[in-house]
FIVEX-404604 format. One record per residue (C-alpha): y, x, z; residue in one letter. Coordinates in Angstrom, 1 decimal. Layout:
// FIVEX-404604
@py Y&px X&pz Z&code A
...
//
This chain:
// FIVEX-404604
@py -16.4&px -44.7&pz 17.0&code X
@py -18.4&px -41.4&pz 17.5&code X
@py -16.4&px -38.1&pz 18.2&code X
@py -17.5&px -35.0&pz 16.1&code X
@py -19.6&px -32.7&pz 18.2&code X
@py -17.8&px -29.6&pz 19.3&code X
@py -21.0&px -27.7&pz 18.6&code X
@py -20.8&px -28.7&pz 14.9&code X
@py -17.1&px -27.9&pz 14.6&code X
@py -17.7&px -24.4&pz 16.2&code X
@py -20.5&px -23.7&pz 13.8&code X
@py -18.4&px -24.8&pz 10.8&code X
@py -15.6&px -22.5&pz 12.1&code X
@py -18.1&px -19.5&pz 12.3&code X
@py -19.4&px -20.3&pz 8.9&code X
@py -15.9&px -20.3&pz 7.4&code X
@py -14.7&px -17.2&pz 9.1&code X
@py -18.0&px -15.2&pz 9.4&code X
@py -16.8&px -12.4&pz 7.0&code X
@py -13.4&px -12.0&pz 9.0&code X
@py -15.2&px -11.9&pz 12.3&code X
@py -17.7&px -9.4&pz 11.1&code X
@py -14.9&px -7.1&pz 9.6&code X
@py -13.0&px -7.2&pz 13.0&code X
@py -16.2&px -6.4&pz 14.7&code X
@py -16.7&px -3.5&pz 12.4&code X
@py -13.3&px -2.2&pz 13.2&code X
@py -13.9&px -2.5&pz 16.9&code X
@py -17.4&px -1.1&pz 16.8&code X
@py -16.4&px 1.8&pz 14.5&code X
@py -13.6&px 2.7&pz 17.0&code X
@py -15.7&px 2.4&pz 20.0&code X
@py -18.6&px 4.5&pz 18.5&code X
@py -16.1&px 7.2&pz 17.3&code X
@py -14.6&px 7.5&pz 20.8&code X
@py -17.9&px 7.7&pz 22.5&code X
@py -19.4&px 10.2&pz 20.2&code X
@py -16.1&px 12.3&pz 20.4&code X
@py -16.2&px 12.1&pz 24.2&code X
@py -19.8&px 12.9&pz 24.8&code X
@py -20.8&px 15.4&pz 22.1&code X
@py -17.7&px 17.6&pz 21.7&code X
@py -16.6&px 18.9&pz 18.3&code X
@py -18.3&px 17.8&pz 15.1&code X
@py -18.7&px 20.0&pz 11.9&code X
@py -17.1&px 18.8&pz 8.8&code X
@py -20.5&px 18.3&pz 7.3&code X
@py -21.6&px 16.2&pz 10.1&code X
@py -18.5&px 14.0&pz 9.8&code X
@py -19.2&px 13.7&pz 6.0&code X
@py -22.6&px 12.4&pz 6.8&code X
@py -21.3&px 9.9&pz 9.3&code X
@py -18.5&px 8.6&pz 6.9&code X
@py -20.7&px 8.6&pz 4.0&code X
@py -21.4&px 4.7&pz 3.9&code X
@py -17.7&px 4.1&pz 4.3&code X
@py -16.9&px 6.6&pz 1.5&code X
@py -19.2&px 4.7&pz -0.9&code X
@py -17.5&px 1.3&pz 0.0&code X
@py -14.2&px 2.8&pz -0.6&code X
@py -15.3&px 4.1&pz -4.0&code X
@py -16.5&px 0.7&pz -5.1&code X
@py -13.2&px -0.9&pz -4.2&code X
@py -11.2&px 1.8&pz -6.0&code X
@py -13.5&px 1.4&pz -9.1&code X
@py -12.1&px -2.1&pz -9.4&code X
@py -8.5&px -1.3&pz -9.2&code X
@py -7.7&px -0.2&pz -12.8&code X
@py -9.6&px -3.2&pz -14.7&code X
@py -8.3&px -5.6&pz -12.1&code X
@py -4.7&px -4.6&pz -12.1&code X
@py -4.4&px -4.4&pz -16.0&code X
@py -6.4&px -7.6&pz -16.7&code X
@py -4.6&px -9.5&pz -13.9&code X
@py -1.0&px -8.6&pz -14.7&code X
@py -1.6&px -9.0&pz -18.6&code X
@py -3.4&px -12.5&pz -18.1&code X
@py -0.8&px -13.6&pz -15.6&code X
@py 2.2&px -12.9&pz -17.8&code X
@py 0.6&px -13.8&pz -21.0&code X
@py -0.2&px -17.3&pz -19.7&code X
@py 3.5&px -18.0&pz -18.8&code X
@py 6.4&px -18.5&pz -21.0&code X
@py 8.9&px -15.5&pz -21.0&code X
@py 11.7&px -17.6&pz -19.0&code X
@py 9.1&px -18.5&pz -16.3&code X
@py 7.5&px -15.1&pz -16.0&code X
@py 11.1&px -13.6&pz -15.7&code X
@py 12.1&px -15.9&pz -13.0&code X
@py 8.9&px -15.1&pz -11.0&code X
@py 9.4&px -11.5&pz -11.5&code X
@py 13.0&px -11.6&pz -10.5&code X
@py 12.1&px -13.5&pz -7.2&code X
@py 9.3&px -11.1&pz -6.5&code X
@py 11.7&px -8.0&pz -7.0&code X
@py 14.5&px -9.4&pz -4.8&code X
@py 12.0&px -9.9&pz -2.2&code X
@py 10.6&px -6.5&pz -2.4&code X
@py 14.2&px -5.0&pz -2.4&code X
@py 15.4&px -7.0&pz 0.6&code X
@py 12.3&px -6.4&pz 2.6&code X
@py 12.2&px -2.6&pz 2.0&code X
@py 15.9&px -2.2&pz 2.8&code X
@py 15.4&px -4.1&pz 6.1&code X
@py 12.5&px -2.0&pz 7.1&code X
@py 14.4&px 1.2&pz 6.5&code X
@py 17.5&px -0.1&pz 8.4&code X
@py 15.3&px -1.2&pz 11.3&code X
@py 13.5&px 2.2&pz 11.4&code X
@py 16.9&px 4.0&pz 11.5&code X
@py 18.3&px 1.7&pz 14.2&code X
@py 15.2&px 2.4&pz 16.4&code X
@py 15.0&px 6.1&pz 16.0&code X
@py 18.7&px 6.6&pz 16.7&code X
@py 18.5&px 4.3&pz 19.8&code X
@py 15.3&px 5.4&pz 21.3&code X
@py 15.6&px 9.1&pz 20.2&code X
@py 12.0&px 10.2&pz 20.5&code X
@py 12.8&px 13.7&pz 19.2&code X
@py 14.7&px 14.5&pz 22.5&code X
@py 11.4&px 13.7&pz 24.5&code X
@py 8.5&px 16.0&pz 25.1&code X
@py 7.4&px 19.1&pz 23.3&code X
@py 5.5&px 18.9&pz 19.9&code X
@py 3.1&px 21.8&pz 18.7&code X
@py 3.4&px 22.6&pz 15.1&code X
@py 0.0&px 21.7&pz 13.4&code X
@py 0.2&px 23.8&pz 10.3&code X
@py -2.5&px 23.1&pz 7.6&code X
@py -3.2&px 24.3&pz 4.1&code X
@py -2.2&px 20.8&pz 2.7&code X
@py 1.3&px 21.2&pz 4.2&code X
@py 1.8&px 24.6&pz 2.7&code X
@py 0.4&px 23.6&pz -0.6&code X
@py 2.6&px 20.5&pz -0.9&code X
@py 5.8&px 21.9&pz 0.5&code X
@py 7.0&px 23.4&pz -2.7&code X
@py 8.5&px 20.3&pz -4.3&code X
@py 12.2&px 19.3&pz -5.1&code X
@py 13.6&px 15.9&pz -4.7&code X
@py 15.0&px 15.7&pz -8.3&code X
@py 11.6&px 16.6&pz -9.6&code X
@py 9.7&px 14.0&pz -7.6&code X
@py 12.2&px 11.3&pz -8.6&code X
@py 12.0&px 12.3&pz -12.4&code X
@py 8.1&px 12.4&pz -11.9&code X
@py 8.4&px 8.7&pz -10.8&code X
@py 10.1&px 7.8&pz -13.9&code X
@py 7.9&px 9.8&pz -16.2&code X
@py 4.8&px 8.1&pz -14.8&code X
@py 6.3&px 4.7&pz -15.5&code X
@py 6.3&px 5.5&pz -19.2&code X
@py 2.8&px 6.9&pz -19.7&code X
@py 2.5&px 9.0&pz -22.8&code X
@py -1.3&px 8.1&pz -23.0&code X
@py -2.6&px 5.0&pz -21.5&code X
@py -6.3&px 6.2&pz -21.5&code X
@py -5.3&px 9.3&pz -19.6&code X
@py -3.1&px 7.2&pz -17.3&code X
@py -6.4&px 5.5&pz -15.9&code X
@py -7.4&px 8.9&pz -14.6&code X
@py -4.4&px 11.3&pz -14.2&code X
@py -0.7&px 11.2&pz -13.3&code X
@py 2.1&px 13.6&pz -14.1&code X
@py 3.4&px 16.0&pz -11.5&code X
@py 5.9&px 18.7&pz -11.7&code X
@py 4.8&px 22.1&pz -9.8&code X
@py 7.0&px 24.8&pz -8.6&code X
@py 5.4&px 28.3&pz -9.4&code X
@py 6.1&px 30.8&pz -6.8&code X
@py 7.4&px 34.0&pz -8.3&code X
@py 5.0&px 37.0&pz -8.1&code X
@py 8.1&px 39.3&pz -7.8&code X
@py 8.8&px 39.9&pz -4.2&code X
@py 12.7&px 39.9&pz -4.7&code X
@py 12.7&px 36.6&pz -6.4&code X
@py 10.7&px 34.9&pz -3.6&code X
@py 14.0&px 34.7&pz -1.6&code X
@py 15.7&px 33.0&pz -4.3&code X
@py 16.3&px 29.1&pz -4.1&code X
@py 13.4&px 27.1&pz -5.4&code X
@py 15.8&px 25.6&pz -7.9&code X
@py 15.6&px 29.1&pz -9.7&code X
@py 11.9&px 29.2&pz -9.7&code X
@py 9.9&px 28.5&pz -12.7&code X
@py 8.1&px 25.1&pz -13.0&code X
@py 5.3&px 23.3&pz -15.0&code X
@py 4.2&px 19.9&pz -15.6&code X
@py 0.5&px 19.1&pz -14.9&code X
@py -1.9&px 16.2&pz -14.9&code X
@py -3.3&px 15.5&pz -11.3&code X
@py -6.3&px 13.5&pz -10.6&code X
@py -5.6&px 10.0&pz -9.6&code X
@py -4.8&px 6.8&pz -11.5&code X
@py -1.2&px 6.5&pz -12.7&code X
@py -0.6&px 3.0&pz -11.3&code X
@py 3.1&px 2.7&pz -12.2&code X
@py 2.3&px 3.6&pz -15.9&code X
@py -0.5&px 0.9&pz -16.0&code X
@py 1.8&px -1.7&pz -14.4&code X
@py 4.5&px -1.1&pz -17.0&code X
@py 2.0&px -1.1&pz -19.8&code X
@py 0.4&px -4.4&pz -18.6&code X
@py 3.7&px -6.1&pz -18.2&code X
@py 4.8&px -5.2&pz -21.8&code X
@py 1.3&px -6.2&pz -23.2&code X
@py 1.4&px -9.4&pz -21.3&code X
@py 4.9&px -10.3&pz -22.6&code X
@py 3.8&px -9.4&pz -26.1&code X
@py 0.7&px -11.5&pz -26.0&code X
@py 2.8&px -14.5&pz -24.7&code X
@py 5.3&px -14.1&pz -27.7&code X
@py 2.4&px -14.0&pz -30.2&code X
@py 1.2&px -17.4&pz -29.1&code X
@py -1.7&px -18.4&pz -31.4&code X
@py -2.3&px -14.8&pz -32.7&code X
@py -2.5&px -13.6&pz -29.2&code X
@py -5.1&px -16.1&pz -27.9&code X
@py -8.0&px -13.9&pz -28.4&code X
@py -6.5&px -11.1&pz -26.4&code X
@py -5.4&px -13.5&pz -23.7&code X
@py -8.9&px -14.8&pz -23.5&code X
@py -10.2&px -11.4&pz -23.0&code X
@py -7.9&px -10.3&pz -20.2&code X
@py -8.4&px -13.7&pz -18.5&code X
@py -12.2&px -13.5&pz -18.6&code X
@py -12.0&px -9.8&pz -17.5&code X
@py -9.8&px -10.6&pz -14.6&code X
@py -12.2&px -13.5&pz -13.5&code X
@py -15.3&px -11.2&pz -13.7&code X
@py -13.6&px -8.5&pz -11.6&code X
@py -13.0&px -11.1&pz -9.0&code X
@py -16.6&px -12.0&pz -9.1&code X
@py -17.5&px -8.5&pz -8.4&code X
@py -14.9&px -8.2&pz -5.7&code X
@py -16.7&px -11.1&pz -3.9&code X
@py -20.0&px -9.2&pz -4.1&code X
@py -18.3&px -6.0&pz -2.6&code X
@py -16.4&px -7.8&pz 0.0&code X
@py -19.4&px -8.5&pz 2.0&code X
@py -20.0&px -4.6&pz 2.6&code X
@py -16.4&px -4.4&pz 4.2&code X
@py -17.6&px -4.8&pz 7.9&code X
@py -20.1&px -1.8&pz 7.4&code X
@py -17.8&px 0.3&pz 5.2&code X
@py -14.7&px -0.2&pz 7.5&code X
@py -16.6&px 0.7&pz 10.6&code X
@py -18.0&px 4.0&pz 9.2&code X
@py -14.7&px 5.0&pz 7.7&code X
@py -12.9&px 4.5&pz 11.2&code X
@py -15.7&px 6.4&pz 13.0&code X
@py -15.4&px 9.3&pz 10.7&code X
@py -11.7&px 9.5&pz 11.1&code X
@py -11.8&px 9.5&pz 14.9&code X
@py -14.3&px 12.4&pz 14.9&code X
@py -11.9&px 14.4&pz 12.6&code X
@py -9.2&px 14.2&pz 15.4&code X
@py -8.7&px 17.2&pz 17.6&code X
@py -7.7&px 15.4&pz 20.7&code X
@py -6.4&px 11.9&pz 21.0&code X
@py -5.0&px 12.3&pz 24.3&code X
@py -3.2&px 15.6&pz 23.5&code X
@py -1.7&px 13.9&pz 20.5&code X
@py -0.5&px 10.9&pz 22.4&code X
@py 1.1&px 13.2&pz 25.0&code X
@py 2.9&px 15.2&pz 22.5&code X
@py 3.8&px 12.6&pz 19.9&code X
@py 3.8&px 9.4&pz 22.1&code X
@py 7.5&px 8.5&pz 21.7&code X
@py 7.5&px 9.1&pz 18.0&code X
@py 4.2&px 7.1&pz 17.7&code X
@py 5.6&px 4.2&pz 19.9&code X
@py 8.8&px 4.3&pz 17.8&code X
@py 7.0&px 3.9&pz 14.5&code X
@py 4.5&px 1.2&pz 15.9&code X
@py 7.5&px -0.8&pz 17.4&code X
@py 9.2&px -0.7&pz 14.0&code X
@py 6.2&px -1.9&pz 12.1&code X
@py 5.6&px -4.7&pz 14.6&code X
@py 9.2&px -5.9&pz 14.6&code X
@py 9.2&px -5.7&pz 10.8&code X
@py 6.0&px -7.4&pz 10.2&code X
@py 6.3&px -10.1&pz 12.7&code X
@py 10.0&px -10.4&pz 13.0&code X
@py 11.9&px -9.4&pz 9.8&code X
@py 9.4&px -10.8&pz 7.3&code X
@py 8.8&px -13.9&pz 9.4&code X
@py 12.6&px -14.7&pz 9.4&code X
@py 12.8&px -14.1&pz 5.6&code X
@py 9.5&px -16.2&pz 5.0&code X
@py 11.0&px -18.9&pz 7.2&code X
@py 14.2&px -19.1&pz 5.4&code X
@py 12.4&px -19.3&pz 2.1&code X
@py 9.7&px -21.9&pz 3.0&code X
@py 10.9&px -23.5&pz 6.2&code X
@py 7.5&px -22.5&pz 7.7&code X
@py 6.4&px -19.8&pz 10.0&code X
@py 4.0&px -17.3&pz 8.5&code X
@py 1.7&px -16.8&pz 11.4&code X
@py -0.9&px -19.3&pz 10.3&code X
@py -1.2&px -17.4&pz 6.9&code X
@py -1.3&px -14.1&pz 8.8&code X
@py -4.4&px -15.5&pz 10.7&code X
@py -6.1&px -16.5&pz 7.3&code X
@py -5.3&px -12.9&pz 6.0&code X
@py -7.1&px -11.2&pz 9.1&code X
@py -10.1&px -10.2&pz 7.0&code X
@py -7.8&px -8.6&pz 4.4&code X
@py -5.7&px -6.9&pz 7.0&code X
@py -8.8&px -5.5&pz 8.8&code X
@py -9.9&px -3.9&pz 5.5&code X
@py -6.5&px -2.5&pz 4.8&code X
@py -6.5&px -0.9&pz 8.2&code X
@py -10.0&px 0.6&pz 7.6&code X
@py -9.3&px 1.9&pz 4.1&code X
@py -5.8&px 2.9&pz 4.5&code X
@py -5.1&px 1.9&pz 0.9&code X
@py -3.0&px -1.0&pz -0.5&code X
@py -4.5&px -0.6&pz -3.9&code X
@py -8.0&px -0.5&pz -2.7&code X
@py -7.4&px -3.6&pz -0.8&code X
@py -5.8&px -5.5&pz -3.8&code X
@py -8.9&px -7.2&pz -5.0&code X
@py -9.6&px -8.6&pz -1.6&code X
@py -6.0&px -9.7&pz -1.2&code X
@py -5.9&px -11.7&pz -4.5&code X
@py -9.5&px -13.2&pz -3.8&code X
@py -8.1&px -14.5&pz -0.4&code X
@py -4.9&px -16.0&pz -1.6&code X
@py -6.8&px -17.7&pz -4.4&code X
@py -8.9&px -19.2&pz -1.6&code X
@py -5.6&px -20.4&pz 0.1&code X
@py -4.6&px -22.4&pz -3.1&code X
@py -1.9&px -20.1&pz -4.2&code X
@py -1.3&px -20.2&pz -8.0&code X
@py -3.6&px -17.6&pz -9.7&code X
@py -0.8&px -16.7&pz -12.2&code X
@py 1.5&px -15.8&pz -9.3&code X
@py -1.2&px -13.9&pz -7.2&code X
@py -2.3&px -12.0&pz -10.2&code X
@py 1.2&px -10.8&pz -11.0&code X
@py 2.9&px -10.3&pz -7.7&code X
@py 0.1&px -8.6&pz -5.8&code X
@py -0.7&px -5.8&pz -8.2&code X
@py 3.0&px -5.1&pz -8.6&code X
@py 3.6&px -5.4&pz -4.9&code X
@py 0.7&px -3.0&pz -4.1&code X
@py 2.4&px -0.4&pz -6.5&code X
@py 6.2&px -0.5&pz -5.5&code X
@py 6.5&px -2.6&pz -2.2&code X
@py 5.8&px -0.2&pz 0.7&code X
@py 7.8&px -1.5&pz 3.6&code X
@py 5.8&px 0.3&pz 6.2&code X
@py 5.9&px 3.6&pz 4.4&code X
@py 9.8&px 3.3&pz 4.0&code X
@py 10.3&px 2.6&pz 7.8&code X
@py 7.9&px 5.5&pz 8.6&code X
@py 9.6&px 8.0&pz 6.2&code X
@py 13.1&px 7.1&pz 7.8&code X
@py 11.9&px 7.4&pz 11.4&code X
@py 9.8&px 10.6&pz 10.6&code X
@py 12.8&px 12.4&pz 9.0&code X
@py 15.2&px 11.5&pz 11.8&code X
@py 12.7&px 12.1&pz 14.5&code X
@py 12.2&px 15.9&pz 13.1&code X
@py 16.0&px 16.3&pz 12.9&code X
@py 16.3&px 15.2&pz 16.6&code X
@py 13.5&px 17.5&pz 17.6&code X
@py 15.2&px 20.5&pz 15.8&code X
@py 18.6&px 19.6&pz 17.3&code X
@py 19.9&px 19.2&pz 13.8&code X
@py 23.0&px 16.9&pz 13.9&code X
@py 23.4&px 14.4&pz 11.1&code X
@py 26.2&px 12.2&pz 10.1&code X
@py 26.5&px 8.5&pz 9.0&code X
@py 26.4&px 9.8&pz 5.4&code X
@py 23.2&px 11.6&pz 6.1&code X
@py 21.7&px 8.3&pz 7.4&code X
@py 22.7&px 6.6&pz 4.3&code X
@py 21.1&px 9.3&pz 2.1&code X
@py 17.9&px 9.0&pz 4.2&code X
@py 17.8&px 5.3&pz 3.6&code X
@py 18.2&px 5.8&pz -0.2&code X
@py 15.7&px 8.6&pz -0.3&code X
@py 13.2&px 6.8&pz 2.0&code X
@py 13.3&px 3.7&pz -0.2&code X
@py 12.7&px 5.8&pz -3.4&code X
@py 10.0&px 7.8&pz -1.8&code X
@py 8.2&px 4.5&pz -0.7&code X
@py 8.4&px 3.3&pz -4.3&code X
@py 6.8&px 6.5&pz -5.6&code X
@py 4.3&px 6.9&pz -2.8&code X
@py 1.5&px 5.1&pz -4.7&code X
@py 1.8&px 7.4&pz -7.7&code X
@py 1.8&px 10.6&pz -6.0&code X
@py -1.3&px 12.6&pz -4.6&code X
@py -1.3&px 13.0&pz -0.7&code X
@py 1.7&px 10.7&pz -0.7&code X
@py 2.4&px 11.1&pz 3.1&code X
@py 3.1&px 14.8&pz 2.7&code X
@py 4.9&px 14.9&pz -0.7&code X
@py 7.1&px 12.1&pz -0.1&code X
@py 8.0&px 13.3&pz 3.3&code X
@py 9.1&px 16.6&pz 2.0&code X
@py 11.4&px 14.8&pz -0.3&code X
@py 13.1&px 12.9&pz 2.7&code X
@py 13.2&px 15.9&pz 4.8&code X
@py 15.1&px 17.7&pz 2.0&code X
@py 17.8&px 15.0&pz 2.4&code X
@py 18.4&px 16.0&pz 6.1&code X
@py 18.3&px 19.6&pz 5.3&code X
@py 15.2&px 20.5&pz 7.0&code X
@py 12.4&px 22.8&pz 5.8&code X
@py 9.2&px 21.3&pz 4.4&code X
@py 7.0&px 23.0&pz 6.8&code X
@py 8.3&px 20.6&pz 9.5&code X
@py 6.0&px 18.0&pz 8.1&code X
@py 3.4&px 19.8&pz 10.3&code X
@py 5.1&px 18.4&pz 13.5&code X
@py 3.9&px 14.9&pz 12.6&code X
@py 0.8&px 15.5&pz 10.5&code X
@py -1.6&px 15.1&pz 13.7&code X
@py -0.9&px 11.3&pz 13.9&code X
@py -0.2&px 10.6&pz 10.2&code X
@py -3.6&px 9.4&pz 9.5&code X
@py -3.5&px 6.7&pz 12.3&code X
@py 0.1&px 5.7&pz 11.4&code X
@py -0.9&px 5.4&pz 7.7&code X
@py -3.5&px 2.7&pz 8.5&code X
@py -1.0&px 0.7&pz 10.5&code X
@py 1.7&px 0.9&pz 7.8&code X
@py -0.8&px 0.1&pz 5.1&code X
@py -1.7&px -3.1&pz 7.0&code X
@py 2.0&px -4.0&pz 7.1&code X
@py 2.4&px -3.2&pz 3.5&code X
@py -0.5&px -5.5&pz 2.6&code X
@py 0.7&px -8.3&pz 4.9&code X
@py 4.2&px -8.2&pz 3.3&code X
@py 2.7&px -8.3&pz -0.3&code X
@py 0.6&px -11.3&pz 0.6&code X
@py 3.4&px -13.2&pz 2.4&code X
@py 5.8&px -12.3&pz -0.4&code X
@py 3.4&px -13.9&pz -2.9&code X
@py 3.1&px -17.1&pz -0.8&code X
@py 6.9&px -17.1&pz -0.7&code X
@py 7.3&px -16.6&pz -4.5&code X
@py 4.8&px -19.2&pz -5.3&code X
@py 6.6&px -21.7&pz -3.1&code X
@py 9.9&px -20.9&pz -4.7&code X
@py 8.3&px -21.2&pz -8.1&code X
@py 6.7&px -24.6&pz -7.7&code X
@py 9.3&px -26.3&pz -9.7&code X
@py 8.8&px -23.9&pz -12.6&code X
@py 5.0&px -24.2&pz -12.4&code X
@py 4.6&px -27.8&pz -11.9&code X
@py 5.2&px -29.0&pz -15.5&code X
@py 3.2&px -26.2&pz -17.0&code X
@py -0.3&px -27.1&pz -18.4&code X
@py -2.0&px -24.7&pz -15.8&code X
@py -0.2&px -26.2&pz -12.8&code X
@py -2.6&px -26.1&pz -9.8&code X
@py -5.2&px -24.5&pz -12.0&code X
@py -8.3&px -22.7&pz -10.6&code X
@py -8.8&px -19.1&pz -11.6&code X
@py -11.5&px -19.7&pz -14.1&code X
@py -9.4&px -22.6&pz -15.5&code X
@py -6.9&px -20.0&pz -17.0&code X
@py -9.6&px -19.0&pz -19.3&code X
@py -10.7&px -22.5&pz -20.2&code X
@py -7.3&px -23.6&pz -21.0&code X
@py -6.9&px -20.7&pz -23.5&code X
@py -10.2&px -21.4&pz -25.2&code X
@py -9.4&px -25.1&pz -25.4&code X
@py -6.0&px -24.5&pz -26.9&code X
@py -7.4&px -22.1&pz -29.5&code X
@py -10.0&px -24.7&pz -30.6&code X
//
């Protein structure tokens, strides 16, 4: 009996994982080139950095272009193809998973920051920027109400391009400027950026309605199923550009930094605390929850998701990575009805890494300012950080706006965001990677727990394109 040649097995491995390997190479190459250029050539102008990052910007724009049609068609077709009781059970499992993991992330972050106390170590400069000043005039009640307003979009076409945001108007009268912001005038404005929460809510309602209409709704169900499959085909074309796009994005970001060494010296303990929290949550807490639900360790699945995680790190966007995540999970044999519902919802509301980061950052700044906080304040930070992470996807410049919201809970001024802004872009990439990994593992877990519900359905173990074929055949 002849043994398989090691050369052929290695060739097969390289062929199957070529895109993943190329993406990882793109991340490493982009980092190395950025560091070399930064070290050898000194300061770069904004225009030169724009030229360097241009290929990556084009790649990111292509991914973002797919978000709205993929999100609406995926959620609508997934819910429309399930009966109401089944979709309700799947949604319940997903939401329970999201709630538990987000709560665990916040608690872990608070435990680490109160144990390590990074705010008591070192001296941090205040990196004031125009963005901090511009986004500091927000109130927590306004941010929370904007979250609810955006869930119920008043114009679904407008929701694909804009989202609602309440703005505080600074008084022109000098005497009124010293008054509390609660007494200032305010107005509601539509800000550029897709209202993802509103689109998700609309898609869930539309999918549920199509499912209830049965025969009458088959035409709409066919349309959204075909549109979803078409978006995945386009995604498979765009995905091959990820090694180049991710590499250029990272190079441009490194060139934007003032001084990596200086930032590490000043914010080292804070950076390490957040990174430790993200690592323990991603490979500890999530692994335990995954094992309890599936009786399997998740690390094999994480290895298969490496190309998706590398893209998440490069783009810094859960939503932009969503098409690739769905494509990868389809290739792993996860039921397409589950992936097309759980992943878009997770990319919108499940931000474990962001929740952990918000809690750590708020208490770090409180420690640095030597502001004492009680157990009640810690509980308030937990609740606010959780709410802020849910609303992060629906708010422009989420890292600044939602951080202001959490700082308000601790009683700190909004301008203190400037203390951590220097490393925010880098931590954002790591927490986005954890967010995407958590969404993907949650989808696998929900799929495992829903097998009994799905196995007797006509579309059990269906391929993505078979969702469309089933609808057409049933109609005929």
